[in-house]
C-alpha positions, 0 to 999 in steps of 0.5 A: 368202564362205568355201567349205565343200564341193564335191560332184561328180556324174558323171551319165549321161542318155539322149537322147530321140533320138540327136544326130548330126553328121558327127563323132559320134552322141551317145545317152547324155550324160554330164555332171559336175554340181557343187554348192558350199556355203558356210559360211552354208549357201548352195549353187550349181550348175554343169555341165561340158559336155565330152563323153565322147569328144574329138570337139567339143574335146580335153576329155572328162568324164574329163579334166575330173574329173581337172582338177577334183579334182586342181587346180581345186577345191583352188584355190577353198578357198584364199581367202575370195571377194568375187565369182565373177569372182575364181574365174575369175581364180584358175583362170587360173594353169592352161592351157586346160581351159575346160569344167572351169573353167566348171563350177566357176565357174558354181556360184560365180555361182549361189551369189553370186546366191543370197547377194545375193537376186537372179536370175542374169539380174539379177545379171549385168545382163540386161534381158529377161523372156523370151528367144527359143528356137531349135532344132537339127536333127541330121544325118539324111535330107533328108526326115526333117530337113524333117519335123522342121523342120515339127514344130519350127515348129508348136511355136513355134520361130522359128529353126532350125539344121540340121547340114550336111556336104558330102554333105548340104547344098545340096539339103537346105537348098534343100528346107527354104527352099522349104518355109519361105521366111521361116524364120530358118535357119542351117547348122552345119558343125562344121568339115566343109569346107575352102577347097577347098569354097569354091565349094560354100559360095558356092552357099549364098549364094542361099538367104538363110541367117541364117549358116553356122556354123564351116565350116572347121577348129575352131581356125582364124580365118585361113582363115575370114577368107579365106572370108568375103571371098567369101561374102555369108552371114555366117560364125559362129564357134563352136569357134574362139572359146575365149577373149576373145583369140580373139574379138579376133583374129577381129574384127580379121581379119574372120573372121566377122560373128557369134559363138556364145557357149557358157559351157563352151567359153569357160571360164565366165560371166565370159569369156562376158560379156566376149566379149559386151561386146567384140562389142557394142562392135564391132557383132558380134551374138551368140547363145547356143549349146547343148551338149546340157545339163541344165537347170542349164546351160540356166538359165545360157544363159537368164540369159546371153541376157538381155544386150543384144547377144544379138539372135539366138535361141540354142540354148535349147530346152525340156528335153523336146526332149532328156530324158524327165526333166531334173534341174531343177524345174521343167523348162525350157519354151517357149511361143510360141517364148519362154522366161520368164526366172526371177526367183527367186534364182540360176539360178531352178530347183531341182535334183532332188538325189534324181534326180541321185544316181540317175543318177550313175555316180560322186560325190565330196565335197571339203571344206576341209582344216583 
């Protein structure tokens, strides 16, 4: 495959309702959507899921735009390519910036799957026709969070994740479990605690939570290993796992019993698959995390979740949970708690390019220099 053109779209979309964690409240979601086109006219789409400010990781939309235009995109014009994994390997010469790398690499996977005439899920070896959907409830009053959980269960979601912080955790979780004792409930702390809070976290053991996600520092695996020794509830690592080596280290140290895999956070689909395979070999279940994405990334998450070790419903919900209008046609929908896996070539959703241009704050087209 010889690449002819890369198009970047810096988009902004208003969330249906603000998304709150103890670190940040997101009302308007910026993204960089990436379209790559080869010499035969095939196109693929990817998405950079960095946020506008560095509250989740150090990357931002602006740093990603810089890395793409000045470093990463020129690399993919250097050679003819046989597989999307070669793009991932070629970008390894540059340190970090996994979300910018992932957005570009994702577009290659969509492109190569389309060239092969295969759906992305089949192209990566997935075996499911549907995937279980999960939902995230952001920080709010306990009463409001309980109400939202009830609404989501009526919509068919079987797994609920709620955001917690030291002043909104034990009582709120007890309230939800009391109302819905059989609910598959997990708590996501986004690094809101330290080892000094161990006793408070141990209190959660009695609630039968599915897991506690990233309770300690975002770059820690050592203290998580110490905390896991004192918890019967599984710890799930999210922000701490940004590479295959991080996953290996966490497993060796016993830092967690579950790992959340986010394509953007780990630098692309090739790395996400490698982490899945490592965890499967070590009996560590995984699930697919979400990043307030458009339908493009959501389609990638659906395909990824068809791999066999994704045994826990992920943060893969309907487009309407976040957007009045998504960028894909059709939008992602949930029926009876499940999402149908597309069978069309590539990600299986068409991108509404007219709408993408309407919501773009900035665009750039890069072609191969002759």
